[in-house]
N, C-alpha and C positions, 0 to 999 in steps of 0.2 A: 193431464189425463182424461181419457173418456170416463162419462158417467156409466153407471150400470145400465141406465135405459139406452144410452147410446151404443153401448156393446152389443145389447139385444139386437139392433138393427144390422150389426155386421153380418154379411152372408156367412154361411157355415164354412164353405171352402177357405174363405179368407181367415176366418177364426181358427181353423186347423193349421194354416200355413203359418199364421203368427205364433201359435202356441209351439210348434216344433220349431220356428226360428229361434224363439226365447229360450227354449230347451237346449239348443245347439249353442247359443251363446252363454247359457248359464245366466240369463238376464233376471234380476228380481222383479218382484211385484205381480207376476204372472203365476198362475197355477202351473205347476210343473216347471218354472223357471230354474229351480234349484237342482234340477236333474243333472244338467250338463251331459246331455245324451251322447257326444262323441267320446268324452272321458270315461262315462258308464260303460260304453260299448268296448273301448280299449281295455278297460279293467276286466271285463267279461272274458275277453279274449284271453288276456294273461291268465286269470284263474282257471279258465277252462284247461289251458295247457298244462297247468301246474297240479290241478287236482283231477278233472273229469277224464283227461285223456290217460294219464296212469292208471286210473281205477279201471277204465273200460279195456285197457291193454291186458290187465290181469285177469279180468272177466272172460275176454276173448280168448286168451290162452288157457283158460280152465274149460272152455267148450270144446271137445274133441271134433265134433263134425266140421267146425271152421278152422279148416288147415291153414287159411291164409291169415288169420287173426284179426287184430284190430285194423290193419291196413284196408282188408277187405270191408269192414263195417264202414270206416271212414269214406272210402271211396264209393260206398252205396249211397251215404248221406250227400256226398257231393255229386253224385249222379255222373261220375267221370267216366271216361273212355278206358279201354283196356290198356292203352299206352299210358295214360295218366295214372292209372291204378298201379302199374308197374314201377312208377316213379315214387309213388307214395309208399309202396312196400320197401323201398330203400330206407326209409325213415325209422322203421321198427324192426326190432330183433324177432326172430323166429319165436312162435308160442313155447315150444318146448324149452328154449333158453330162458324166456321170461318166467317160467315156472320155477326153474332151478335156481333163478336169483331171487325169487320171492320170499321174504321172510315174515314172521310174525310182527317184528317192529316196523318193517315197511308197510304192511297193511294197517297197522295201527296210525302211521303218519298219514297215509292216504285218507283214512276215515276223519281224522282231524282236519286236514286240509279240505275234505269234502263238506264238512260243517262250515267252515270258514267260507267256502264257495256259497254256500246256501245264504249265510248271513249277508255276504255282499248282493246277492239277487235281491233278498229281502229288502234291503236298504234301497235299492233302485225301485222297487214298487212302492215303498214308502214315500220316495220324493215324488213319485208320479201322482200321489193322492195327497200330498202335504200332511203326511201322518208324522206323529212323534214316533222315535224308535221304540220297538216293541219291548225292550228290556226296562223301560221307564215305567210300563204299567203290567207286566207279566213276570213271573218268576223265571229264574234262568233255566229249570228244569223244563218248564213249559215251552218256553222258546227252543231249547235244545231239541225236544221232542218234535216239534214241528220241523226243524232244519233235518232231523234224520228221516223223518217221514217223507219230505219233499225230495231228499236225496234218492231214496228207495224208489219213489215215484218216476224220477228223472231217469235213474239206470233201467227200471224195467220199460220205460217209453223207448230209449234208445235201442235196447234189444229188440222190441217190436218193430221200431221205425226201420232199421237197418235190414229187415227180412221182408219189406213189402215189395210188391211186383214192380216197383218204379226201378228199371234196369238201366244201365249206363248206355245200352245200345238204344233204347226208346224211352223217353222221359215218361210216358205213359202208355202202358201197355193194356192194362184192363180197367174198366169203370169200375168194377167192383173194388179191385185192390186199391185203387185211388180214392174211391168213396170212404173206404175203410180207413186209410191211412189219415185222410183229412178229419174224420170223425174222431180218431183216436188223438190226433193233435189238438183238436179244439178242446176235448174233454181234459187232457193232460194240462193245457195252458190255463183253463178255467180253474180246475183244482189248485194248480200251482199258486195262483193269485190268493185264493181263498187260504190255503195252508199258511202261506208265508206272512200274510196280513193279520192271521190269527182272527179273522171274522169281523175286522173291523170295516169291512166293506162287504154289502151284501152281493148275492149271487147275481141279481139282476144288474147291478153297477158293475159288475166284471165281466159280463158276458159280451159287451161290445169289444173290450180290449182282447178277449181271448178270440174273437172272431177277427178282429182286425191283425194279431199276430199270427194266426193261421193262414190266412190269405198272404201276409208278408213272406212268411217260411216256405209257401208253396212257390211264391215267385222267385225267392232266393234259390230255390232247388233248381228251377228252370234256367234261371241266370248262370248258376254255377254249371249246368250241363252246356250252356252255350258259350260261356266266357271263361270260366275258371278251369274247365277240362282242358282245353287247347292250351291255356296260358301255364298251367302246371308243365305240360311238356316243353313248351317254348322256354320257360324259366330255368328248367332242369338242364336244359342244353347250354343256356347262356350262362348260368350261375351255379350249376351244380344242385347239390342237396338243399343249400342254402335257399335257391330261388323256389324250390318246392314247399320249403318250410313258410316262407313269407306269403305265397299264395293261400296256404292252408290257415295260416294266421289270419289273413285278411277275411277268409270265410267265417272264422269264428267271431271277428268283429261285426260281420254283417248280421250274424245270428243274434249278437246282443243288441245291436241297433233295432233289429225287428222286434225282438222281445219287449225292449223298454218302449220304443217309439210306438208299437202297436198298443200298448197299455195306455199310453198318453193319448193317442187318436181314441180308444174306447172310452176314456173319461171325458173327452170333449163331447163325443157323440151321445153318451149318457146325459151330461149335463144339458145338452141341447134338447133332448128328448124331454127331460124334466121340466125345462123352461117352457116348452110348447104345451106340455099338459096343464101346467099351471096357468098359463095365459088363457087357454081354452076351457078350463075347468072352474 
């Protein structure tokens, strides 16, 4: 194994690549090696479909101006074309039918699953920073409060994000709208890490990860417009509804990969800056 002095001589791009490679393999001995980035991303996608999607379907149905419901929101998030949006609409029931089928019990179950989703994301961030589980040092009530607060923040962000001027016909239509969406994304990702980690990492330490994740999500939205949008149409023709679901699920995997991978890249950048300051200080 390399000594600590030798590791400082490794160029930053190589250190980033090695750290991401170790996280993909789940290799021990490196910071973030226990993250298992692919498995975490797959789990994020599965939990999103189980918790976040049903919750947003109910919220979309309760918003009268949104006649297209959650399908319209999801299409905006993927920056899809009109043809791809029509295929996505086939996946979800009309808003009025959703409201008629919604009961108090189903809302309670969604809330429970939402807290579980928050706990899963928190575990991913803890793996990035090699932290002990929050429940070992905090009361259950405090941890639950953080989960609920993060879930409210996430829902609010989705509501704002899906109404930005990044339309399917043009990925970027106005500089002001794009700048606003990027800034909101940065602030939400920054606050998300702080909330879920319970203050065990400082604001300065978490900022690089929020920046990296923001850039990654912006790139993912561009990639979705160029690749996933036509792929949805092609998959719907070839495989029917299942093809559309597979593409949408793949997009959720990409979101999870960007969130956890961006946080890991941010940790490496912060540690590199800290070493540089100590070396010259």
